[in-house]
C-alpha positions as CSV (number, residue, x, y, z in Angstrom):
1,M,10.4,-68.8,131.7
2,T,10.2,-66.9,128.6
3,A,12.7,-66.9,125.7
4,R,13.8,-63.4,126.4
5,I,14.6,-64.4,130.1
6,G,16.3,-67.5,128.9
7,R,18.5,-65.5,126.4
8,T,19.5,-63.0,129.5
9,Y,20.7,-66.0,131.6
10,T,22.7,-67.3,128.8
11,L,24.5,-64.0,128.1
12,L,25.1,-63.7,131.9
13,L,26.5,-67.0,132.2
14,G,28.7,-66.8,129.0
15,V,30.2,-63.3,130.1
16,G,30.7,-64.6,133.6
17,A,32.6,-67.6,132.1
18,V,34.6,-65.3,129.9
19,G,35.6,-63.3,133.1
20,A,36.6,-66.5,134.9
21,L,38.9,-67.5,131.7
22,I,40.4,-64.1,131.6
23,W,41.1,-64.3,135.5
24,V,42.7,-67.8,135.0
25,A,44.6,-66.2,132.1
26,T,46.0,-63.7,134.5
27,R,47.1,-66.4,137.0
28,I,49.0,-68.2,134.3
29,G,51.3,-65.1,133.5
30,E,53.6,-64.5,130.6
31,Q,57.0,-64.9,132.2
32,S,58.0,-67.7,129.9
33,T,57.2,-68.8,126.3
34,W,55.1,-71.9,127.6
35,R,52.9,-69.5,130.1
36,Y,52.7,-66.8,127.0
37,W,51.2,-69.5,124.7
38,A,48.8,-71.0,127.3
39,T,47.7,-67.4,128.4
40,M,47.0,-66.7,124.6
41,G,45.1,-70.0,124.2
42,V,43.0,-69.5,127.2
43,I,42.3,-66.0,126.1
44,A,41.3,-67.3,122.6
45,G,39.1,-69.7,124.3
46,A,37.3,-66.9,126.1
47,G,36.8,-65.0,122.6
48,L,35.2,-68.3,121.5
49,L,33.2,-68.8,124.4
50,F,32.0,-65.2,124.3
51,A,31.0,-65.3,120.7
52,L,29.2,-68.7,121.1
53,S,27.1,-67.2,123.9
54,Q,26.1,-64.3,122.0
55,R,25.1,-66.6,119.1
56,T,23.0,-68.8,121.3
57,A,21.6,-66.3,123.1
58,Y,20.0,-64.6,120.0
59,G,19.2,-67.7,118.4
60,A,21.2,-67.2,115.1
61,W,24.4,-68.0,113.7
62,A,26.4,-65.7,111.4
63,E,25.7,-65.9,107.7
64,V,29.2,-66.3,106.5
65,T,30.0,-67.8,103.3
66,P,32.5,-70.7,103.5
67,L,34.8,-68.9,101.1
68,G,34.5,-65.7,103.3
69,F,35.2,-67.6,106.5
70,V,38.2,-69.3,105.0
71,L,39.5,-66.2,103.7
72,A,39.0,-64.4,107.1
73,F,40.7,-67.4,109.0
74,V,43.8,-67.5,106.7
75,V,44.4,-63.5,107.1
76,A,43.8,-63.6,110.9
77,L,45.9,-66.6,111.3
78,I,48.9,-65.1,109.6
79,C,48.6,-61.7,110.6
80,G,47.6,-62.2,114.2
81,G,49.7,-65.2,114.5
82,W,52.7,-62.9,113.4
83,I,52.1,-60.5,115.8
84,V,51.5,-62.8,118.8
85,A,54.6,-65.0,117.8
86,A,56.7,-61.8,117.9
87,G,55.3,-60.7,121.4
88,Q,56.8,-63.9,123.1
89,P,58.6,-62.9,126.3
90,T,61.8,-64.9,125.8
91,P,63.8,-64.7,122.5
92,N,63.9,-67.9,120.4
93,W,64.3,-69.0,116.9
94,F,60.8,-68.1,115.8
95,R,60.3,-64.9,117.5
96,D,63.8,-63.8,116.2
97,H,62.9,-64.6,112.7
98,I,59.6,-62.8,112.9
99,L,61.2,-59.9,114.1
100,S,64.0,-60.1,111.5
101,W,61.3,-60.6,108.6
102,S,59.3,-57.6,110.2
103,G,62.5,-55.5,109.9
104,S,63.1,-56.5,106.3
105,M,59.8,-55.8,105.2
106,G,59.6,-52.4,107.1
107,I,56.8,-53.1,109.5
108,R,58.8,-53.8,112.8
109,G,57.8,-50.7,114.5
110,F,54.0,-51.8,113.9
111,V,54.6,-55.1,114.8
112,E,56.4,-54.3,118.1
113,R,53.7,-52.0,119.2
114,M,50.8,-54.5,118.3
115,T,52.4,-57.0,120.4
116,T,51.1,-54.9,123.5
117,Y,47.5,-56.1,122.1
118,A,48.4,-59.7,121.4
119,S,45.7,-60.8,123.9
120,V,43.2,-58.8,122.2
121,L,44.0,-60.4,118.8
122,S,43.9,-64.0,120.5
123,F,40.5,-63.1,121.8
124,G,39.2,-62.0,118.4
125,F,40.7,-65.1,116.8
126,G,38.7,-67.3,119.0
127,A,35.5,-65.1,118.3
128,L,36.4,-65.5,114.6
129,I,36.4,-69.5,115.1
130,A,32.7,-69.4,116.5
131,S,31.6,-68.1,113.0
132,A,32.7,-71.4,111.5
133,P,29.1,-73.1,112.2
134,G,27.4,-70.2,110.2
135,A,29.6,-70.9,107.2
136,F,29.7,-74.8,107.2
137,G,27.0,-75.9,109.4
138,R,24.2,-75.0,107.2
139,A,22.4,-77.8,105.7
140,R,21.7,-77.5,102.0
141,E,18.3,-78.1,100.6
142,P,17.7,-81.3,98.8
143,A,17.7,-81.4,95.0
144,P,14.0,-81.8,93.5
145,A,13.2,-85.3,92.3
146,P,13.1,-85.9,88.7
147,G,9.9,-84.7,87.2
148,A,8.9,-83.0,90.1
149,P,7.5,-79.5,89.8
150,T,9.8,-76.6,90.2
151,P,9.5,-74.6,93.2
152,A,8.5,-71.5,91.1
153,Y,5.3,-73.1,90.1
154,R,2.4,-74.2,92.3
155,E,-0.9,-75.7,91.5
156,T,-4.0,-73.5,92.5
157,P,-6.9,-74.9,94.1
158,P,-10.0,-75.4,91.8
159,R,-12.0,-72.1,91.4
160,P,-15.6,-72.4,91.7
161,A,-17.0,-71.5,88.4
162,A,-20.7,-70.9,87.5
163,P,-21.6,-73.3,84.9
164,V,-22.4,-71.9,81.4
165,D,-25.4,-73.3,79.7
166,G,-25.4,-76.1,82.1
167,D,-21.8,-77.1,81.5
168,A,-20.4,-78.3,84.7
169,T,-16.9,-79.5,83.3
170,T,-15.2,-76.3,83.9
171,A,-16.0,-76.1,87.6
172,G,-13.4,-78.8,88.5
173,A,-10.7,-77.8,86.2
174,R,-7.3,-76.9,87.8
175,E,-4.6,-74.9,86.4
176,T,-0.9,-74.3,87.0
177,T,0.3,-70.8,87.5
178,R,3.6,-69.1,88.1
179,V,4.1,-67.7,91.3
């Protein structure tokens, strides 16, 4: 089997598993608060699985800086969490306060319209989590040992030189050059 066929099977398996998780989420429903949060969790897991299947199928992790990942994570957690919490089906202390604060900030209409897409935000949050290995999983190169040549310099192999007037001492000379 070639690598290309393996990537195809990985994508198909990942997309099939994502479809199965979304089907499970539809079976859980959103009639009560605990079912709503369980559904959002399963859909976030589907987003995570989808992004991981894409990454492993193509053999690369996202090149994200740790600071960039943390900033994106905090923004997604606050903004997405705000909207998902406001979309709970039954009133409770948390939902009521989120909607009240949204009204005070003048964004309640936006938040209420976005609650229709709470499952999409959950899916995207799961996909964001999949970029964490690219931000934090990279091994750093070890520092050079004291006294070792820096990577910008290398030793060149000896050049064969024609002896001048019988002088053979320059034939084996080595020189260090900047690359």
